[in-house]
C-alpha positions as CSV (number, residue, x, y, z in Angstrom):
1,M,-94.0,-142.9,160.3
2,S,-95.5,-141.6,163.5
3,V,-96.3,-143.8,166.5
4,I,-100.0,-143.2,166.0
5,D,-99.8,-144.4,162.4
6,M,-97.9,-147.5,163.4
7,T,-100.4,-148.3,166.1
8,R,-103.3,-148.0,163.6
9,R,-101.6,-150.3,161.2
10,V,-100.9,-152.9,163.9
11,F,-104.5,-152.7,165.1
12,T,-105.8,-153.1,161.5
13,C,-103.6,-156.2,161.0
14,L,-104.9,-157.7,164.2
15,L,-108.5,-157.2,163.1
16,L,-107.8,-158.7,159.8
17,T,-106.1,-161.7,161.4
18,F,-109.1,-162.3,163.7
19,A,-111.5,-162.0,160.8
20,L,-109.5,-164.6,158.8
21,C,-109.4,-166.9,161.7
22,G,-113.2,-166.6,162.1
23,V,-113.6,-167.6,158.4
24,S,-111.2,-170.5,158.9
25,Q,-113.1,-171.8,161.9
26,A,-116.4,-171.7,159.9
27,Y,-114.9,-173.9,157.2
28,A,-113.6,-176.2,159.9
29,Q,-117.1,-177.5,160.9
30,K,-119.6,-179.6,159.1
31,R,-123.2,-178.9,159.8
32,V,-126.1,-181.1,158.6
33,P,-129.7,-179.8,159.3
34,A,-132.3,-182.1,160.9
35,G,-135.2,-183.2,158.8
36,N,-138.7,-184.5,159.7
37,D,-137.3,-188.0,159.8
38,S,-133.6,-187.5,159.7
39,A,-130.9,-186.5,162.2
40,G,-129.2,-183.2,162.2
41,F,-125.6,-182.8,163.6
42,S,-122.4,-181.0,163.4
43,F,-118.8,-182.0,164.0
44,S,-115.3,-180.6,163.5
45,T,-113.5,-181.3,160.3
46,G,-110.2,-180.1,161.7
47,S,-108.4,-176.9,162.7
48,V,-106.6,-174.5,160.5
49,D,-103.0,-173.4,161.0
50,A,-101.6,-169.9,160.7
51,A,-101.0,-170.4,157.0
52,G,-104.7,-171.4,156.4
53,R,-103.8,-175.1,155.9
54,Q,-106.3,-177.7,157.1
55,L,-105.2,-179.9,159.9
56,S,-106.6,-183.3,160.7
57,P,-109.0,-183.5,163.7
58,A,-107.3,-184.7,166.9
59,E,-110.3,-186.8,168.1
60,P,-112.5,-189.2,166.0
61,I,-116.2,-188.6,165.8
62,I,-116.8,-192.4,165.6
63,S,-114.8,-195.1,167.3
64,Y,-115.4,-198.9,167.2
65,R,-113.6,-201.7,169.0
66,L,-114.2,-205.4,169.5
67,D,-113.3,-206.9,172.9
68,I,-112.7,-210.6,172.7
69,A,-113.4,-212.4,176.0
70,M,-110.8,-215.2,175.6
71,L,-108.1,-212.5,174.9
72,A,-109.0,-210.2,177.7
73,G,-105.5,-210.2,179.0
74,I,-104.1,-208.9,175.7
75,D,-104.3,-205.1,175.4
76,D,-104.7,-205.1,171.7
77,R,-108.1,-204.9,169.9
78,P,-109.5,-204.6,166.4
79,T,-110.5,-200.9,166.1
80,I,-111.9,-198.4,163.6
81,K,-111.7,-194.6,164.0
82,V,-113.5,-192.2,161.8
83,Y,-112.5,-188.5,161.8
84,G,-114.5,-185.4,160.8
85,D,-112.3,-184.9,157.8
86,G,-113.3,-188.3,156.4
87,R,-110.1,-190.1,157.4
88,V,-110.6,-193.6,158.6
89,T,-107.9,-195.6,160.5
90,V,-108.2,-199.4,161.0
91,H,-106.1,-201.4,163.4
92,Y,-105.8,-205.2,163.3
93,P,-104.1,-206.7,166.4
94,V,-101.0,-208.9,166.3
95,Y,-103.0,-212.1,166.7
96,M,-105.0,-211.5,163.5
97,K,-104.1,-212.4,160.0
98,K,-104.0,-208.8,158.7
99,A,-102.1,-207.4,161.7
100,G,-101.2,-203.8,161.2
101,D,-102.5,-200.3,160.7
102,Y,-104.4,-199.1,157.7
103,Q,-106.0,-195.9,156.5
104,M,-108.4,-194.6,153.9
105,Q,-110.5,-191.5,153.1
106,L,-114.3,-191.3,153.0
107,E,-116.1,-188.8,150.8
108,E,-118.1,-186.2,152.6
109,D,-121.4,-187.7,151.7
110,E,-120.2,-191.1,152.9
111,L,-119.3,-189.7,156.2
112,V,-122.7,-187.9,156.6
113,N,-124.5,-191.1,155.6
114,L,-122.6,-193.1,158.2
115,V,-123.7,-190.8,161.0
116,Q,-127.2,-190.8,159.6
117,S,-127.2,-194.5,159.6
118,L,-126.1,-194.7,163.2
119,S,-129.0,-192.4,164.1
120,G,-131.5,-194.2,161.9
121,S,-130.6,-197.6,163.4
122,G,-131.1,-196.4,166.9
123,V,-127.5,-196.6,168.1
124,L,-127.4,-192.9,169.1
125,D,-130.4,-193.2,171.4
126,F,-130.0,-196.9,172.4
127,D,-131.5,-197.7,175.8
128,E,-129.2,-200.5,177.0
129,V,-131.1,-201.1,180.3
130,K,-134.5,-201.3,178.6
131,V,-133.3,-203.6,175.8
132,K,-131.4,-205.9,178.1
133,Q,-134.5,-206.4,180.2
134,K,-136.5,-207.4,177.0
135,I,-133.7,-209.9,176.0
136,R,-133.6,-211.3,179.5
137,E,-137.3,-212.0,179.5
138,K,-137.0,-213.8,176.2
139,K,-134.0,-215.8,177.5
140,D,-136.0,-216.8,180.6
141,K,-138.9,-218.1,178.5
142,R,-136.5,-220.2,176.4
143,R,-134.8,-221.5,179.4
144,A,-138.1,-222.6,180.9
145,K,-138.7,-224.6,177.8
146,G,-135.2,-226.2,178.1
147,L,-133.7,-224.3,175.2
148,L,-130.2,-223.5,176.5
149,Y,-127.1,-222.4,174.6
150,A,-123.6,-221.2,175.4
151,I,-121.2,-218.9,173.4
152,S,-117.6,-220.1,173.6
153,D,-116.1,-217.1,171.7
154,S,-117.9,-214.3,173.4
155,T,-117.2,-210.7,172.2
156,E,-118.3,-207.3,173.2
157,T,-118.9,-204.5,170.6
158,V,-118.2,-200.9,171.8
159,I,-119.0,-197.9,169.7
160,D,-118.4,-194.3,170.8
161,V,-119.9,-191.3,168.9
162,R,-118.9,-187.7,169.7
163,L,-120.5,-184.8,167.9
164,D,-120.5,-181.1,168.5
165,E,-124.2,-181.2,168.3
166,Y,-126.9,-183.8,167.6
167,Q,-130.6,-183.6,167.0
168,K,-132.5,-186.8,166.3
169,D,-135.0,-185.0,164.1
170,R,-136.5,-181.6,163.5
171,S,-138.9,-181.9,166.5
172,A,-136.3,-183.2,168.9
173,K,-134.2,-181.1,171.2
174,A,-130.6,-180.4,170.0
175,V,-127.9,-181.8,172.3
176,K,-124.6,-180.0,172.4
177,Q,-121.3,-181.9,173.0
178,F,-123.1,-185.1,172.3
179,H,-121.5,-188.4,173.4
180,K,-123.0,-191.8,173.1
181,R,-121.4,-195.1,174.1
182,F,-123.1,-198.2,172.7
183,R,-121.9,-201.6,174.0
184,W,-123.4,-205.0,173.6
185,A,-122.1,-208.5,174.1
186,D,-122.5,-211.0,171.2
187,I,-124.7,-208.7,169.2
188,E,-124.6,-210.9,166.1
189,H,-125.8,-213.9,168.1
190,D,-128.6,-212.0,169.7
191,A,-129.7,-210.4,166.3
192,R,-130.1,-214.0,164.9
193,R,-131.8,-215.5,168.0
194,Y,-134.2,-212.6,168.5
195,P,-135.1,-211.3,165.1
196,Q,-138.3,-209.7,166.5
197,Q,-136.2,-207.5,168.8
198,R,-135.9,-204.5,166.4
199,E,-133.5,-202.5,168.6
200,I,-130.9,-205.3,168.4
201,V,-131.4,-206.1,164.8
202,E,-131.1,-202.5,163.7
203,A,-128.1,-201.8,165.9
204,N,-126.4,-204.9,164.5
205,R,-126.9,-203.5,161.0
206,S,-124.8,-200.5,162.0
207,V,-122.2,-202.7,163.6
208,Q,-121.8,-204.7,160.4
209,Q,-121.5,-201.5,158.5
210,L,-118.6,-200.3,160.6
211,R,-117.0,-203.8,160.5
212,G,-117.3,-203.5,156.7
213,L,-114.9,-200.6,156.8
214,M,-112.3,-203.0,158.0
215,K,-112.5,-204.8,154.6
216,D,-112.8,-201.8,152.4
217,H,-110.7,-202.1,149.2
218,R,-109.5,-198.5,149.7
219,L,-107.6,-199.2,152.8
220,V,-103.8,-198.7,152.5
221,R,-101.4,-200.3,154.9
222,R,-99.4,-197.7,157.0
223,R,-97.4,-200.1,159.1
């Protein structure tokens, strides 16, 4: 075989490899189009190795943790991580009854619905400064009437959502490399005390949905 023929074969193989990699990458991303009243988004479902095997995503698209004030000195938190391939990992810290690590798998439609729910409840465009001001005004009015209360077991909810692209609805601008961090102290208490504050009530609904994953019957203990 001549050098020219050999060069042509090598070049052809390289082109075929690049083409196959391009197909693999296409299959490695989930895209959901935006509707008139529904969010559109995309996220990685995992990379593909040289043999074409699907690999789990390295970073979660949704992360949840609960920071407990009285245990601030302990670097161990209840957490949930949801990955683009549907994998869910749950961690219970050592001071909780079900201490350990658990895992389960969501169906594709469950994962899409979860992201849609976070958008629909306002978590993905939550204006913390604005809502805190509204709550502060309500608290001041109650305080003026002598209605005081204290929370002894204060907790802070933290949710991180990372998407390759996010569009609130069809008329909104698409945001690439979207990242939203939602955090709120004692959200369950505030949702009960201020039921007219829609932003908190709706956000708490998504928080409870995520916490529900920690009790899902499909969870299997890993360690």
